[in-house]
C-alpha positions in Angstrom: 24.8 180.2 -86.0 27.7 178.8 -88.0 28.3 176.4 -90.9 31.5 174.6 -89.8 33.6 176.2 -92.6 36.7 177.6 -90.9 37.7 181.1 -92.0 41.0 181.6 -90.2 43.3 180.4 -87.5 43.8 182.4 -84.3 46.7 182.1 -81.7 46.1 182.2 -78.0 48.5 184.9 -76.6 47.1 185.4 -73.1 45.0 183.5 -70.7 43.6 185.2 -67.6 42.1 182.7 -65.1 39.4 184.2 -62.8 36.9 182.5 -60.5 34.5 180.6 -62.7 35.8 182.1 -66.0 38.6 182.4 -68.4 39.5 185.6 -70.3 41.4 184.7 -73.5 43.3 187.1 -75.8 43.5 185.8 -79.3 45.7 187.1 -82.2 44.1 186.8 -85.6 44.0 188.5 -89.1 40.2 188.5 -88.5 40.4 190.9 -85.6 40.0 194.1 -87.6 36.8 192.7 -89.2 35.2 191.9 -85.9 33.1 194.0 -83.5 32.4 193.9 -79.8 29.4 191.8 -78.9 29.8 189.6 -82.0 29.7 185.8 -81.8 32.7 183.9 -83.0 33.4 180.2 -83.0 36.7 179.1 -81.4 37.3 175.4 -82.1 33.5 175.0 -82.2 32.8 177.0 -79.1 30.6 180.1 -79.6 32.2 183.0 -77.6 31.3 186.7 -77.5 33.9 189.3 -78.5 34.4 191.6 -75.5 37.4 193.8 -76.6 39.3 194.4 -79.8 42.7 196.1 -80.1 44.7 196.1 -83.3 45.1 192.4 -84.4 43.9 191.0 -81.1 40.6 190.4 -79.4 39.3 189.1 -76.1 36.6 186.6 -75.2 35.3 185.2 -71.9 34.4 181.6 -71.2 32.2 180.8 -68.2 32.4 177.7 -66.0 29.8 175.7 -68.0 32.0 176.2 -71.1 35.2 175.3 -69.2 33.6 172.1 -67.8 32.2 170.8 -71.1 34.8 171.7 -73.7 38.6 171.6 -74.2 39.0 175.3 -73.5 40.3 174.7 -70.0 43.3 172.8 -71.5 44.3 175.5 -74.0 47.7 177.1 -73.4 49.5 180.2 -74.8 50.6 179.7 -78.4 47.8 177.1 -79.1 46.0 177.7 -82.5 42.2 177.7 -82.7 39.8 177.4 -85.6 37.8 180.6 -86.1 34.5 181.2 -87.9 32.2 184.2 -87.8 28.4 183.7 -87.7 26.7 183.2 -91.0 24.6 185.8 -92.9 21.2 184.7 -94.1 22.3 185.4 -97.7 25.3 183.0 -97.4 25.5 179.6 -98.9 25.4 176.8 -96.3 28.6 175.0 -97.4 28.9 173.0 -94.3 25.8 172.3 -92.1 23.8 174.0 -89.4 26.2 174.5 -86.5 25.2 176.2 -83.2 28.6 176.5 -81.6 27.3 174.6 -78.5 29.7 171.8 -77.8 28.0 168.6 -76.7 31.0 166.5 -75.6 34.7 166.1 -75.7 36.1 163.3 -77.9 39.5 161.7 -78.2 41.6 161.0 -81.3 42.7 157.4 -81.2 44.2 156.8 -84.7 45.6 158.9 -87.6 46.3 157.1 -90.9 47.9 158.8 -93.9 46.2 157.5 -97.1 47.6 159.0 -100.3 47.8 162.5 -98.8 44.4 162.4 -97.1 44.3 161.6 -93.4 41.8 159.3 -91.7 41.1 160.2 -88.1 39.3 157.9 -85.6 37.6 159.5 -82.6 36.1 158.0 -79.5 33.1 159.6 -78.0 30.7 159.1 -75.1 28.3 156.3 -76.1 25.3 158.2 -74.7 25.5 160.4 -77.8 25.4 157.4 -80.2 21.8 158.1 -81.3 23.0 161.4 -82.7 25.5 160.0 -85.1 24.5 158.3 -88.4 26.6 156.8 -91.2 27.5 159.6 -93.7 25.9 162.1 -91.4 27.3 165.5 -90.1 29.5 166.1 -87.1 31.5 169.1 -85.9 35.0 168.5 -84.7 36.7 171.6 -83.2 34.4 173.7 -85.3 34.9 171.9 -88.6 31.9 170.5 -90.4 32.7 166.9 -91.4 31.0 163.7 -92.7 31.4 160.8 -90.3 31.6 157.1 -91.3 32.4 153.7 -89.8 30.1 154.9 -87.0 29.9 152.6 -83.9 28.3 153.1 -80.5 31.5 154.8 -79.3 33.7 155.7 -82.3 33.6 157.2 -85.8 36.0 158.2 -88.5 36.4 161.2 -90.8 38.7 161.9 -93.7 40.6 165.2 -93.9 41.7 166.4 -97.3 45.1 168.2 -97.6 43.4 171.7 -97.9 41.5 171.2 -94.7 44.5 169.8 -93.0 46.7 172.8 -93.8 44.1 175.4 -93.0 42.7 174.2 -89.7 43.9 172.9 -86.4 43.8 169.3 -87.7 47.5 169.8 -88.5 48.1 170.1 -84.8 46.1 167.0 -83.7 48.0 164.1 -82.3 47.0 160.7 -80.9 45.0 161.2 -77.6 44.3 164.8 -78.5 40.9 166.0 -77.0 38.5 167.6 -79.4 35.2 169.5 -79.1 32.3 167.6 -80.6 28.9 169.0 -81.7 26.3 166.6 -83.0 23.7 167.5 -85.6 20.9 169.7 -84.2 18.3 167.8 -86.3 19.2 164.6 -84.5 18.9 166.3 -81.1 15.4 167.6 -81.9 14.3 164.1 -83.1 15.7 162.5 -80.0 13.9 165.0 -77.8 10.6 164.5 -79.6 10.8 160.7 -79.3 11.7 160.9 -75.6 8.5 162.8 -74.9 6.2 160.2 -76.4 
């Protein structure tokens, strides 16, 4: 379980493609604070640490993850947003995040507004019931408030601090992003579908 508050950036330094899986080696200042078998969010994808060596660690992504996230498009030298799982004693500064990506969205507009940046994203309209005006959404692991929500798009505003300390600084027009919608909305949708 995560909060969507990014702790650090990691850099992909090796990608080993195997049948139905990817083994990624990531370099990060967090590496020495991690342990094998620990869950770590990578651009919103919850992956298990399988090996740690100095300032590097390895994770494995299975085919389901490759099919439903952006991980299959990552290349060496790409940066990723990293967040460790929360402790029950921590403040919930973002919102409840599972690290289970629902869909891939696409950036269609970036507007600089007095230092803040407004991003517009397209998403699969089948997820429209899970987005509400001023509600929570996770983009590449970052907990954000969405607005100007339509059946297929929404906007978020990124302040300078978030821009400089996350992968938002690397996003471009048409960039694909991992989206996770609010778990409360998912439970409500499921409940209503069973009536």
